[in-house]
N, CA, C and O atoms as a GROMACS GRO file, in nm:
protein
  624
    1UNK      N    1   6.686   9.216   0.241
    1UNK     CA    2   6.744   9.156   0.292
    1UNK      C    3   6.867   9.265   0.374
    1UNK      O    4   6.930   9.246   0.478
    2UNK      N    5   6.868   9.385   0.275
    2UNK     CA    6   6.964   9.479   0.368
    2UNK      C    7   6.849   9.552   0.473
    2UNK      O    8   6.878   9.667   0.504
    3UNK      N    9   6.756   9.513   0.515
    3UNK     CA   10   6.653   9.561   0.616
    3UNK      C   11   6.568   9.435   0.659
    3UNK      O   12   6.452   9.408   0.628
    4UNK      N   13   6.669   9.355   0.750
    4UNK     CA   14   6.564   9.229   0.803
    4UNK      C   15   6.422   9.246   0.855
    4UNK      O   16   6.393   9.323   0.947
    5UNK      N   17   6.323   9.158   0.781
    5UNK     CA   18   6.208   9.171   0.834
    5UNK      C   19   6.117   9.010   0.846
    5UNK      O   20   6.134   8.911   0.775
    6UNK      N   21   6.066   9.019   0.905
    6UNK     CA   22   6.008   8.890   0.883
    6UNK      C   23   5.881   8.872   0.820
    6UNK      O   24   5.811   8.972   0.836
    7UNK      N   25   5.807   8.753   0.735
    7UNK     CA   26   5.738   8.758   0.712
    7UNK      C   27   5.704   8.625   0.722
    7UNK      O   28   5.789   8.537   0.737
    8UNK      N   29   5.500   8.586   0.712
    8UNK     CA   30   5.468   8.455   0.707
    8UNK      C   31   5.394   8.493   0.585
    8UNK      O   32   5.339   8.603   0.586
    9UNK      N   33   5.382   8.400   0.453
    9UNK     CA   34   5.306   8.451   0.350
    9UNK      C   35   5.245   8.264   0.292
    9UNK      O   36   5.323   8.169   0.288
   10UNK      N   37   5.116   8.255   0.260
   10UNK     CA   38   5.102   8.193   0.197
   10UNK      C   39   5.126   8.113   0.054
   10UNK      O   40   5.122   8.181  -0.048
   11UNK      N   41   5.147   7.990   0.045
   11UNK     CA   42   5.210   7.962  -0.092
   11UNK      C   43   5.107   7.864  -0.149
   11UNK      O   44   5.042   7.787  -0.078
   12UNK      N   45   5.099   7.874  -0.291
   12UNK     CA   46   5.024   7.769  -0.381
   12UNK      C   47   5.090   7.674  -0.411
   12UNK      O   48   5.190   7.636  -0.351
   13UNK      N   49   5.022   7.603  -0.546
   13UNK     CA   50   5.096   7.492  -0.658
   13UNK      C   51   5.245   7.542  -0.676
   13UNK      O   52   5.338   7.509  -0.602
   14UNK      N   53   5.251   7.619  -0.777
   14UNK     CA   54   5.420   7.650  -0.801
   14UNK      C   55   5.424   7.826  -0.826
   14UNK      O   56   5.397   7.886  -0.930
   15UNK      N   57   5.460   7.874  -0.713
   15UNK     CA   58   5.489   8.033  -0.643
   15UNK      C   59   5.624   8.039  -0.738
   15UNK      O   60   5.636   8.083  -0.852
   16UNK      N   61   5.696   7.994  -0.675
   16UNK     CA   62   5.865   7.979  -0.701
   16UNK      C   63   5.924   7.884  -0.700
   16UNK      O   64   5.857   7.800  -0.641
   17UNK      N   65   6.054   7.827  -0.745
   17UNK     CA   66   6.100   7.708  -0.723
   17UNK      C   67   6.145   7.717  -0.615
   17UNK      O   68   6.148   7.823  -0.553
   18UNK      N   69   6.200   7.584  -0.562
   18UNK     CA   70   6.269   7.603  -0.407
   18UNK      C   71   6.360   7.518  -0.422
   18UNK      O   72   6.328   7.425  -0.496
   19UNK      N   73   6.491   7.513  -0.365
   19UNK     CA   74   6.594   7.452  -0.393
   19UNK      C   75   6.669   7.366  -0.265
   19UNK      O   76   6.660   7.400  -0.147
   20UNK      N   77   6.725   7.280  -0.300
   20UNK     CA   78   6.776   7.183  -0.161
   20UNK      C   79   6.921   7.264  -0.106
   20UNK      O   80   6.948   7.374  -0.153
   21UNK      N   81   6.996   7.207  -0.021
   21UNK     CA   82   7.155   7.283   0.001
   21UNK      C   83   7.214   7.247  -0.115
   21UNK      O   84   7.290   7.336  -0.152
   22UNK      N   85   7.211   7.147  -0.195
   22UNK     CA   86   7.318   7.152  -0.318
   22UNK      C   87   7.276   7.230  -0.446
   22UNK      O   88   7.320   7.211  -0.559
   23UNK      N   89   7.171   7.330  -0.404
   23UNK     CA   90   7.098   7.397  -0.514
   23UNK      C   91   7.028   7.304  -0.628
   23UNK      O   92   7.024   7.341  -0.746
   24UNK      N   93   6.978   7.185  -0.586
   24UNK     CA   94   6.905   7.119  -0.670
   24UNK      C   95   6.779   7.161  -0.669
   24UNK      O   96   6.770   7.251  -0.586
   25UNK      N   97   6.659   7.137  -0.730
   25UNK     CA   98   6.566   7.212  -0.722
   25UNK      C   99   6.463   7.057  -0.679
   25UNK      O  100   6.465   6.946  -0.731
   26UNK      N  101   6.354   7.128  -0.530
   26UNK     CA  102   6.291   7.011  -0.496
   26UNK      C  103   6.157   7.031  -0.510
   26UNK      O  104   6.124   7.150  -0.504
   27UNK      N  105   6.051   6.934  -0.530
   27UNK     CA  106   5.915   6.918  -0.510
   27UNK      C  107   5.895   6.950  -0.408
   27UNK      O  108   5.958   6.881  -0.329
   28UNK      N  109   5.824   7.039  -0.354
   28UNK     CA  110   5.756   7.043  -0.193
   28UNK      C  111   5.691   6.973  -0.140
   28UNK      O  112   5.700   6.967  -0.018
   29UNK      N  113   5.590   6.883  -0.216
   29UNK     CA  114   5.501   6.810  -0.183
   29UNK      C  115   5.568   6.664  -0.114
   29UNK      O  116   5.491   6.583  -0.062
   30UNK      N  117   5.710   6.640  -0.116
   30UNK     CA  118   5.786   6.555  -0.097
   30UNK      C  119   5.809   6.557   0.024
   30UNK      O  120   5.814   6.445   0.076
   31UNK      N  121   5.831   6.674   0.114
   31UNK     CA  122   5.850   6.698   0.267
   31UNK      C  123   5.739   6.664   0.301
   31UNK      O  124   5.745   6.556   0.360
   32UNK      N  125   5.593   6.721   0.289
   32UNK     CA  126   5.481   6.724   0.386
   32UNK      C  127   5.410   6.584   0.368
   32UNK      O  128   5.316   6.559   0.445
   33UNK      N  129   5.455   6.474   0.256
   33UNK     CA  130   5.328   6.351   0.246
   33UNK      C  131   5.318   6.254   0.325
   33UNK      O  132   5.243   6.157   0.326
   34UNK      N  133   5.421   6.294   0.408
   34UNK     CA  134   5.390   6.167   0.517
   34UNK      C  135   5.309   6.223   0.651
   34UNK      O  136   5.282   6.153   0.748
   35UNK      N  137   5.276   6.355   0.638
   35UNK     CA  138   5.195   6.433   0.757
   35UNK      C  139   5.056   6.348   0.736
   35UNK      O  140   4.993   6.309   0.637
   36UNK      N  141   5.038   6.338   0.882
   36UNK     CA  142   4.859   6.287   0.916
   36UNK      C  143   4.775   6.379   0.952
   36UNK      O  144   4.832   6.454   1.030
   37UNK      N  145   4.658   6.414   0.932
   37UNK     CA  146   4.552   6.490   0.948
   37UNK      C  147   4.600   6.595   1.055
   37UNK      O  148   4.615   6.562   1.172
   38UNK      N  149   4.618   6.691   1.023
   38UNK     CA  150   4.601   6.833   1.159
   38UNK      C  151   4.780   6.804   1.216
   38UNK      O  152   4.812   6.854   1.323
   39UNK      N  153   4.864   6.737   1.150
   39UNK     CA  154   5.014   6.752   1.179
   39UNK      C  155   5.042   6.810   1.101
   39UNK      O  156   4.981   6.815   0.994
   40UNK      N  157   5.202   6.908   1.145
   40UNK     CA  158   5.274   7.020   1.108
   40UNK      C  159   5.403   6.970   1.048
   40UNK      O  160   5.449   6.866   1.094
   41UNK      N  161   5.453   7.019   0.971
   41UNK     CA  162   5.566   6.986   0.952
   41UNK      C  163   5.668   7.098   0.910
   41UNK      O  164   5.599   7.194   0.875
   42UNK      N  165   5.792   7.126   0.898
   42UNK     CA  166   5.847   7.261   0.844
   42UNK      C  167   5.960   7.158   0.764
   42UNK      O  168   5.977   7.038   0.786
   43UNK      N  169   6.023   7.233   0.677
   43UNK     CA  170   6.176   7.235   0.582
   43UNK      C  171   6.219   7.367   0.576
   43UNK      O  172   6.143   7.462   0.559
   44UNK      N  173   6.356   7.375   0.593
   44UNK     CA  174   6.435   7.464   0.540
   44UNK      C  175   6.518   7.434   0.432
   44UNK      O  176   6.613   7.356   0.434
   45UNK      N  177   6.474   7.508   0.329
   45UNK     CA  178   6.507   7.504   0.160
   45UNK      C  179   6.534   7.673   0.120
   45UNK      O  180   6.502   7.749   0.211
   46UNK      N  181   6.571   7.717   0.038
   46UNK     CA  182   6.644   7.816  -0.054
   46UNK      C  183   6.528   7.818  -0.205
   46UNK      O  184   6.463   7.732  -0.265
   47UNK      N  185   6.549   7.971  -0.221
   47UNK     CA  186   6.504   8.024  -0.310
   47UNK      C  187   6.597   8.112  -0.391
   47UNK      O  188   6.683   8.173  -0.328
   48UNK      N  189   6.590   8.129  -0.533
   48UNK     CA  190   6.703   8.176  -0.609
   48UNK      C  191   6.666   8.320  -0.639
   48UNK      O  192   6.553   8.340  -0.683
   49UNK      N  193   6.759   8.438  -0.618
   49UNK     CA  194   6.723   8.583  -0.617
   49UNK      C  195   6.861   8.618  -0.717
   49UNK      O  196   6.946   8.536  -0.752
   50UNK      N  197   6.856   8.729  -0.743
   50UNK     CA  198   6.978   8.798  -0.776
   50UNK      C  199   7.070   8.771  -0.737
   50UNK      O  200   7.161   8.732  -0.811
   51UNK      N  201   7.088   8.784  -0.573
   51UNK     CA  202   7.208   8.808  -0.511
   51UNK      C  203   7.213   8.624  -0.494
   51UNK      O  204   7.308   8.586  -0.426
   52UNK      N  205   7.124   8.516  -0.547
   52UNK     CA  206   7.236   8.365  -0.515
   52UNK      C  207   7.123   8.342  -0.434
   52UNK      O  208   7.036   8.429  -0.424
   53UNK      N  209   7.114   8.210  -0.363
   53UNK     CA  210   7.039   8.134  -0.360
   53UNK      C  211   7.010   8.193  -0.184
   53UNK      O  212   7.097   8.222  -0.101
   54UNK      N  213   6.876   8.197  -0.169
   54UNK     CA  214   6.822   8.251   0.004
   54UNK      C  215   6.758   8.161   0.098
   54UNK      O  216   6.676   8.085   0.047
   55UNK      N  217   6.775   8.150   0.223
   55UNK     CA  218   6.721   8.084   0.270
   55UNK      C  219   6.576   8.091   0.292
   55UNK      O  220   6.531   8.206   0.300
   56UNK      N  221   6.491   7.992   0.303
   56UNK     CA  222   6.344   8.030   0.310
   56UNK      C  223   6.309   7.900   0.407
   56UNK      O  224   6.377   7.798   0.395
   57UNK      N  225   6.211   7.906   0.494
   57UNK     CA  226   6.150   7.809   0.574
   57UNK      C  227   5.998   7.757   0.517
   57UNK      O  228   5.910   7.828   0.468
   58UNK      N  229   5.998   7.630   0.536
   58UNK     CA  230   5.809   7.646   0.450
   58UNK      C  231   5.814   7.543   0.589
   58UNK      O  232   5.898   7.481   0.654
   59UNK      N  233   5.636   7.571   0.590
   59UNK     CA  234   5.560   7.510   0.739
   59UNK      C  235   5.444   7.493   0.669
   59UNK      O  236   5.397   7.590   0.609
   60UNK      N  237   5.392   7.390   0.666
   60UNK     CA  238   5.279   7.293   0.651
   60UNK      C  239   5.163   7.211   0.737
   60UNK      O  240   5.199   7.120   0.810
   61UNK      N  241   5.041   7.242   0.728
   61UNK     CA  242   4.966   7.183   0.827
   61UNK      C  243   4.864   7.074   0.697
   61UNK      O  244   4.818   7.111   0.589
   62UNK      N  245   4.856   6.934   0.764
   62UNK     CA  246   4.743   6.852   0.654
   62UNK      C  247   4.634   6.891   0.689
   62UNK      O  248   4.632   6.935   0.804
   63UNK      N  249   4.544   6.891   0.635
   63UNK     CA  250   4.386   6.974   0.620
   63UNK      C  251   4.350   6.826   0.675
   63UNK      O  252   4.425   6.728   0.669
   64UNK      N  253   4.208   6.833   0.735
   64UNK     CA  254   4.119   6.745   0.750
   64UNK      C  255   4.067   6.692   0.650
   64UNK      O  256   4.075   6.760   0.548
   65UNK      N  257   3.993   6.552   0.638
   65UNK     CA  258   3.949   6.503   0.488
   65UNK      C  259   3.842   6.602   0.449
   65UNK      O  260   3.824   6.629   0.330
   66UNK      N  261   3.764   6.661   0.552
   66UNK     CA  262   3.635   6.728   0.541
   66UNK      C  263   3.694   6.850   0.482
   66UNK      O  264   3.648   6.887   0.374
   67UNK      N  265   3.800   6.927   0.545
   67UNK     CA  266   3.860   7.049   0.494
   67UNK      C  267   3.900   7.063   0.378
   67UNK      O  268   3.896   7.170   0.318
   68UNK      N  269   3.968   6.895   0.304
   68UNK     CA  270   4.018   6.887   0.184
   68UNK      C  271   3.916   6.871   0.107
   68UNK      O  272   3.922   6.926  -0.004
   69UNK      N  273   3.808   6.801   0.140
   69UNK     CA  274   3.676   6.816   0.040
   69UNK      C  275   3.601   6.962   0.035
   69UNK      O  276   3.524   6.977  -0.060
   70UNK      N  277   3.611   7.043   0.104
   70UNK     CA  278   3.569   7.199   0.080
   70UNK      C  279   3.668   7.259  -0.018
   70UNK      O  280   3.635   7.342  -0.102
   71UNK      N  281   3.776   7.219  -0.004
   71UNK     CA  282   3.893   7.283  -0.092
   71UNK      C  283   3.891   7.258  -0.242
   71UNK      O  284   3.952   7.320  -0.329
   72UNK      N  285   3.788   7.128  -0.259
   72UNK     CA  286   3.818   7.055  -0.370
   72UNK      C  287   3.712   7.110  -0.423
   72UNK      O  288   3.723   7.114  -0.545
   73UNK      N  289   3.587   7.165  -0.372
   73UNK     CA  290   3.441   7.219  -0.393
   73UNK      C  291   3.467   7.384  -0.435
   73UNK      O  292   3.410   7.436  -0.531
   74UNK      N  293   3.531   7.432  -0.375
   74UNK     CA  294   3.653   7.573  -0.386
   74UNK      C  295   3.677   7.548  -0.546
   74UNK      O  296   3.624   7.609  -0.639
   75UNK      N  297   3.736   7.480  -0.552
   75UNK     CA  298   3.892   7.464  -0.666
   75UNK      C  299   3.753   7.453  -0.794
   75UNK      O  300   3.735   7.547  -0.871
   76UNK      N  301   3.675   7.340  -0.797
   76UNK     CA  302   3.606   7.275  -0.896
   76UNK      C  303   3.518   7.441  -0.941
   76UNK      O  304   3.509   7.472  -1.060
   77UNK      N  305   3.469   7.519  -0.848
   77UNK     CA  306   3.413   7.688  -0.875
   77UNK      C  307   3.514   7.747  -0.923
   77UNK      O  308   3.513   7.789  -1.039
   78UNK      N  309   3.590   7.755  -0.866
   78UNK     CA  310   3.726   7.857  -0.926
   78UNK      C  311   3.745   7.782  -1.055
   78UNK      O  312   3.766   7.883  -1.122
   79UNK      N  313   3.754   7.699  -1.130
   79UNK     CA  314   3.819   7.635  -1.241
   79UNK      C  315   3.728   7.631  -1.317
   79UNK      O  316   3.768   7.594  -1.428
   80UNK      N  317   3.572   7.659  -1.313
   80UNK     CA  318   3.424   7.658  -1.405
   80UNK      C  319   3.462   7.812  -1.413
   80UNK      O  320   3.501   7.862  -1.518
   81UNK      N  321   3.448   7.889  -1.288
   81UNK     CA  322   3.466   8.050  -1.314
   81UNK      C  323   3.550   8.078  -1.449
   81UNK      O  324   3.513   8.118  -1.559
   82UNK      N  325   3.679   8.041  -1.400
   82UNK     CA  326   3.802   8.073  -1.488
   82UNK      C  327   3.825   7.990  -1.603
   82UNK      O  328   3.931   7.989  -1.665
   83UNK      N  329   3.712   7.912  -1.632
   83UNK     CA  330   3.725   7.806  -1.772
   83UNK      C  331   3.863   7.730  -1.763
   83UNK      O  332   3.941   7.740  -1.857
   84UNK      N  333   3.887   7.676  -1.683
   84UNK     CA  334   4.002   7.572  -1.664
   84UNK      C  335   3.954   7.424  -1.690
   84UNK      O  336   4.046   7.350  -1.726
   85UNK      N  337   3.854   7.376  -1.681
   85UNK     CA  338   3.813   7.215  -1.669
   85UNK      C  339   3.827   7.155  -1.526
   85UNK      O  340   3.787   7.225  -1.433
   86UNK      N  341   3.855   7.092  -1.512
   86UNK     CA  342   3.856   6.945  -1.416
   86UNK      C  343   3.981   7.006  -1.313
   86UNK      O  344   4.076   7.072  -1.356
   87UNK      N  345   3.960   6.968  -1.168
   87UNK     CA  346   4.087   6.953  -1.036
   87UNK      C  347   4.205   6.896  -1.109
   87UNK      O  348   4.204   6.773  -1.115
   88UNK      N  349   4.298   6.951  -1.162
   88UNK     CA  350   4.416   6.918  -1.174
   88UNK      C  351   4.490   6.844  -1.076
   88UNK      O  352   4.465   6.875  -0.959
   89UNK      N  353   4.585   6.744  -1.097
   89UNK     CA  354   4.662   6.675  -0.997
   89UNK      C  355   4.729   6.735  -0.906
   89UNK      O  356   4.728   6.708  -0.786
   90UNK      N  357   4.796   6.830  -0.968
   90UNK     CA  358   4.861   6.968  -0.859
   90UNK      C  359   4.776   7.014  -0.764
   90UNK      O  360   4.802   7.004  -0.644
   91UNK      N  361   4.642   7.080  -0.820
   91UNK     CA  362   4.536   7.136  -0.714
   91UNK      C  363   4.540   7.020  -0.634
   91UNK      O  364   4.612   7.006  -0.534
   92UNK      N  365   4.466   6.942  -0.679
   92UNK     CA  366   4.422   6.817  -0.552
   92UNK      C  367   4.577   6.787  -0.486
   92UNK      O  368   4.538   6.800  -0.370
   93UNK      N  369   4.700   6.761  -0.472
   93UNK     CA  370   4.769   6.736  -0.397
   93UNK      C  371   4.808   6.860  -0.264
   93UNK      O  372   4.837   6.848  -0.145
   94UNK      N  373   4.787   6.994  -0.367
   94UNK     CA  374   4.817   7.117  -0.247
   94UNK      C  375   4.726   7.138  -0.194
   94UNK      O  376   4.743   7.200  -0.089
   95UNK      N  377   4.584   7.104  -0.231
   95UNK     CA  378   4.482   7.128  -0.173
   95UNK      C  379   4.476   7.032  -0.045
   95UNK      O  380   4.374   7.038   0.025
   96UNK      N  381   4.598   6.924  -0.003
   96UNK     CA  382   4.539   6.841   0.087
   96UNK      C  383   4.596   6.920   0.217
   96UNK      O  384   4.527   6.882   0.312
   97UNK      N  385   4.702   7.022   0.266
   97UNK     CA  386   4.789   7.124   0.278
   97UNK      C  387   4.747   7.286   0.292
   97UNK      O  388   4.671   7.319   0.200
   98UNK      N  389   4.780   7.396   0.386
   98UNK     CA  390   4.787   7.488   0.424
   98UNK      C  391   4.963   7.501   0.434
   98UNK      O  392   5.042   7.456   0.517
   99UNK      N  393   4.982   7.575   0.321
   99UNK     CA  394   5.175   7.588   0.338
   99UNK      C  395   5.179   7.732   0.321
   99UNK      O  396   5.111   7.814   0.260
  100UNK      N  397   5.294   7.735   0.406
  100UNK     CA  398   5.303   7.894   0.432
  100UNK      C  399   5.466   7.893   0.424
  100UNK      O  400   5.536   7.801   0.466
  101UNK      N  401   5.512   8.013   0.361
  101UNK     CA  402   5.698   8.031   0.344
  101UNK      C  403   5.695   8.168   0.467
  101UNK      O  404   5.608   8.254   0.479
  102UNK      N  405   5.831   8.150   0.552
  102UNK     CA  406   5.857   8.236   0.640
  102UNK      C  407   5.993   8.289   0.615
  102UNK      O  408   6.069   8.233   0.537
  103UNK      N  409   6.026   8.402   0.684
  103UNK     CA  410   6.190   8.385   0.760
  103UNK      C  411   6.190   8.383   0.864
  103UNK      O  412   6.291   8.444   0.899
  104UNK      N  413   6.119   8.337   0.974
  104UNK     CA  414   6.137   8.304   1.111
  104UNK      C  415   6.210   8.149   1.166
  104UNK      O  416   6.186   8.036   1.122
  105UNK      N  417   6.275   8.178   1.243
  105UNK     CA  418   6.342   8.051   1.227
  105UNK      C  419   6.307   8.007   1.304
  105UNK      O  420   6.216   8.046   1.378
  106UNK      N  421   6.396   7.864   1.314
  106UNK     CA  422   6.343   7.754   1.351
  106UNK      C  423   6.315   7.715   1.502
  106UNK      O  424   6.274   7.604   1.536
  107UNK      N  425   6.346   7.838   1.605
  107UNK     CA  426   6.293   7.844   1.739
  107UNK      C  427   6.119   7.857   1.705
  107UNK      O  428   6.037   7.796   1.773
  108UNK      N  429   6.096   7.914   1.633
  108UNK     CA  430   5.960   7.937   1.617
  108UNK      C  431   5.911   7.812   1.539
  108UNK      O  432   5.938   7.780   1.424
  109UNK      N  433   5.801   7.727   1.662
  109UNK     CA  434   5.769   7.608   1.609
  109UNK      C  435   5.672   7.620   1.449
  109UNK      O  436   5.627   7.731   1.421
  110UNK      N  437   5.651   7.529   1.376
  110UNK     CA  438   5.560   7.536   1.256
  110UNK      C  439   5.430   7.544   1.345
  110UNK      O  440   5.345   7.612   1.288
  111UNK      N  441   5.404   7.514   1.420
  111UNK     CA  442   5.259   7.513   1.452
  111UNK      C  443   5.243   7.669   1.511
  111UNK      O  444   5.142   7.739   1.497
  112UNK      N  445   5.337   7.697   1.564
  112UNK     CA  446   5.335   7.908   1.570
  112UNK      C  447   5.302   7.938   1.483
  112UNK      O  448   5.181   7.961   1.475
  113UNK      N  449   5.375   7.954   1.382
  113UNK     CA  450   5.375   7.998   1.256
  113UNK      C  451   5.256   7.993   1.189
  113UNK      O  452   5.212   8.100   1.147
  114UNK      N  453   5.183   7.877   1.166
  114UNK     CA  454   5.065   7.860   1.105
  114UNK      C  455   4.974   7.933   1.196
  114UNK      O  456   4.910   8.017   1.134
  115UNK      N  457   4.957   7.931   1.281
  115UNK     CA  458   4.889   7.987   1.392
  115UNK      C  459   4.910   8.146   1.358
  115UNK      O  460   4.804   8.201   1.328
  116UNK      N  461   5.015   8.221   1.356
  116UNK     CA  462   5.026   8.320   1.326
  116UNK      C  463   4.971   8.366   1.152
  116UNK      O  464   4.953   8.483   1.117
  117UNK      N  465   4.957   8.277   1.086
  117UNK     CA  466   4.905   8.335   0.973
  117UNK      C  467   4.733   8.315   0.970
  117UNK      O  468   4.657   8.374   0.893
  118UNK      N  469   4.700   8.228   1.060
  118UNK     CA  470   4.568   8.200   1.058
  118UNK      C  471   4.508   8.363   1.095
  118UNK      O  472   4.422   8.426   1.033
  119UNK      N  473   4.597   8.411   1.236
  119UNK     CA  474   4.540   8.549   1.289
  119UNK      C  475   4.558   8.676   1.191
  119UNK      O  476   4.514   8.789   1.209
  120UNK      N  477   4.658   8.615   1.048
  120UNK     CA  478   4.680   8.728   1.006
  120UNK      C  479   4.548   8.725   0.864
  120UNK      O  480   4.471   8.798   0.802
  121UNK      N  481   4.583   8.623   0.873
  121UNK     CA  482   4.432   8.590   0.764
  121UNK      C  483   4.296   8.639   0.860
  121UNK      O  484   4.208   8.697   0.798
  122UNK      N  485   4.282   8.625   0.957
  122UNK     CA  486   4.164   8.691   1.017
  122UNK      C  487   4.147   8.867   0.994
  122UNK      O  488   4.044   8.930   0.971
  123UNK      N  489   4.254   8.905   1.006
  123UNK     CA  490   4.305   9.042   1.020
  123UNK      C  491   4.235   9.082   0.833
  123UNK      O  492   4.145   9.166   0.824
  124UNK      N  493   4.274   9.033   0.742
  124UNK     CA  494   4.271   9.037   0.619
  124UNK      C  495   4.134   9.030   0.590
  124UNK      O  496   4.084   9.115   0.515
  125UNK      N  497   4.046   8.914   0.654
  125UNK     CA  498   3.927   8.893   0.602
  125UNK      C  499   3.852   9.025   0.653
  125UNK      O  500   3.782   9.084   0.571
  126UNK      N  501   3.864   9.078   0.787
  126UNK     CA  502   3.818   9.202   0.865
  126UNK      C  503   3.816   9.334   0.765
  126UNK      O  504   3.716   9.405   0.758
  127UNK      N  505   3.942   9.363   0.683
  127UNK     CA  506   3.930   9.465   0.623
  127UNK      C  507   3.860   9.448   0.485
  127UNK      O  508   3.805   9.544   0.431
  128UNK      N  509   3.862   9.326   0.430
  128UNK     CA  510   3.766   9.297   0.306
  128UNK      C  511   3.627   9.282   0.332
  128UNK      O  512   3.548   9.267   0.239
  129UNK      N  513   3.576   9.288   0.499
  129UNK     CA  514   3.471   9.302   0.482
  129UNK      C  515   3.430   9.443   0.519
  129UNK      O  516   3.308   9.455   0.527
  130UNK      N  517   3.474   9.514   0.535
  130UNK     CA  518   3.477   9.646   0.588
  130UNK      C  519   3.481   9.716   0.491
  130UNK      O  520   3.433   9.829   0.490
  131UNK      N  521   3.548   9.651   0.374
  131UNK     CA  522   3.569   9.739   0.228
  131UNK      C  523   3.459   9.707   0.164
  131UNK      O  524   3.402   9.797   0.103
  132UNK      N  525   3.405   9.577   0.161
  132UNK     CA  526   3.251   9.554   0.116
  132UNK      C  527   3.159   9.636   0.154
  132UNK      O  528   3.068   9.672   0.080
  133UNK      N  529   3.178   9.685   0.311
  133UNK     CA  530   3.038   9.755   0.389
  133UNK      C  531   3.030   9.868   0.360
  133UNK      O  532   2.921   9.926   0.352
  134UNK      N  533   3.165   9.935   0.333
  134UNK     CA  534   3.180  10.085   0.253
  134UNK      C  535   3.181  10.087   0.118
  134UNK      O  536   3.186  10.199   0.068
  135UNK      N  537   3.177   9.970   0.027
  135UNK     CA  538   3.176   9.976  -0.110
  135UNK      C  539   3.285  10.042  -0.123
  135UNK      O  540   3.259  10.156  -0.162
  136UNK      N  541   3.400  10.025  -0.107
  136UNK     CA  542   3.530  10.074  -0.120
  136UNK      C  543   3.639   9.986  -0.188
  136UNK      O  544   3.708   9.906  -0.125
  137UNK      N  545   3.648  10.008  -0.339
  137UNK     CA  546   3.725   9.943  -0.382
  137UNK      C  547   3.863   9.960  -0.369
  137UNK      O  548   3.926   9.855  -0.364
  138UNK      N  549   3.937  10.078  -0.361
  138UNK     CA  550   4.051  10.088  -0.364
  138UNK      C  551   4.102  10.170  -0.260
  138UNK      O  552   4.016  10.237  -0.204
  139UNK      N  553   4.213  10.183  -0.219
  139UNK     CA  554   4.273  10.240  -0.089
  139UNK      C  555   4.291  10.355  -0.147
  139UNK      O  556   4.302  10.350  -0.270
  140UNK      N  557   4.298  10.472  -0.090
  140UNK     CA  558   4.339  10.597  -0.107
  140UNK      C  559   4.477  10.635  -0.152
  140UNK      O  560   4.572  10.565  -0.116
  141UNK      N  561   4.493  10.725  -0.218
  141UNK     CA  562   4.604  10.707  -0.296
  141UNK      C  563   4.687  10.857  -0.231
  141UNK      O  564   4.629  10.932  -0.152
  142UNK      N  565   4.808  10.880  -0.273
  142UNK     CA  566   4.887  11.002  -0.244
  142UNK      C  567   4.866  11.078  -0.331
  142UNK      O  568   4.849  11.198  -0.308
  143UNK      N  569   4.861  11.011  -0.487
  143UNK     CA  570   4.800  11.097  -0.583
  143UNK      C  571   4.693  11.187  -0.578
  143UNK      O  572   4.578  11.145  -0.590
  144UNK      N  573   4.716  11.302  -0.562
  144UNK     CA  574   4.607  11.400  -0.505
  144UNK      C  575   4.476  11.354  -0.654
  144UNK      O  576   4.359  11.348  -0.616
  145UNK      N  577   4.500  11.328  -0.797
  145UNK     CA  578   4.402  11.327  -0.893
  145UNK      C  579   4.316  11.199  -0.873
  145UNK      O  580   4.197  11.195  -0.906
  146UNK      N  581   4.395  11.079  -0.808
  146UNK     CA  582   4.319  10.950  -0.765
  146UNK      C  583   4.235  10.991  -0.649
  146UNK      O  584   4.126  10.940  -0.623
  147UNK      N  585   4.293  11.086  -0.582
  147UNK     CA  586   4.211  11.098  -0.430
  147UNK      C  587   4.080  11.156  -0.461
  147UNK      O  588   3.978  11.110  -0.408
  148UNK      N  589   4.074  11.276  -0.562
  148UNK     CA  590   3.967  11.358  -0.624
  148UNK      C  591   3.850  11.260  -0.678
  148UNK      O  592   3.730  11.262  -0.655
  149UNK      N  593   3.930  11.173  -0.760
  149UNK     CA  594   3.822  11.084  -0.852
  149UNK      C  595   3.796  10.991  -0.763
  149UNK      O  596   3.734  10.899  -0.817
  150UNK      N  597   3.816  10.972  -0.640
  150UNK     CA  598   3.739  10.867  -0.548
  150UNK      C  599   3.640  10.958  -0.455
  150UNK      O  600   3.557  10.912  -0.377
  151UNK      N  601   3.662  11.085  -0.476
  151UNK     CA  602   3.596  11.188  -0.381
  151UNK      C  603   3.650  11.241  -0.206
  151UNK      O  604   3.594  11.285  -0.107
  152UNK      N  605   3.795  11.205  -0.246
  152UNK     CA  606   3.835  11.229  -0.114
  152UNK      C  607   3.919  11.383  -0.127
  152UNK      O  608   4.000  11.406  -0.217
  153UNK      N  609   3.886  11.473  -0.026
  153UNK     CA  610   3.950  11.620  -0.047
  153UNK      C  611   4.053  11.615   0.100
  153UNK      O  612   4.145  11.696   0.108
  154UNK      N  613   4.030  11.520   0.206
  154UNK     CA  614   4.103  11.517   0.323
  154UNK      C  615   4.279  11.516   0.237
  154UNK      O  616   4.300  11.523   0.116
  155UNK      N  617   4.377  11.506   0.343
  155UNK     CA  618   4.515  11.522   0.326
  155UNK      C  619   4.524  11.348   0.408
  155UNK      O  620   4.464  11.300   0.504
  156UNK      N  621   4.610  11.304   0.329
  156UNK     CA  622   4.671  11.165   0.391
  156UNK      C  623   4.785  11.159   0.459
  156UNK      O  624   4.826  11.052   0.503
   0.00000   0.00000   0.00000
């Protein structure tokens, strides 16, 4: 907070608690349940930190029915892999949306924020693909032992 920076991060079901202006814990989905397919919404809330309640903006877009079905398929596969069982009600509910948290002001539309997130995600996918192509599991470290372990001799 002492060095203001902007961020846009994806939220999953229960990363952290959110609060309204009266410091009452809220259920995030209540703010977006009336969105239609491809509609966006935004709400200003708070999260609790050691310094008190800090403002946070939450933006969401409602997925299409097709995207929801694709998401359920991915959740089922993940649940099988992680031995979790059936898709839970909370997983199903959050699967209806793409939800991001941001520090950007309300001057930036929710649609624009979600567009920025999509662009950022494309960059992440490029890095993931490059790491796969080069068979590279870890980024170089400043620690000499780690660099030597991975075969790096050049200075970074």
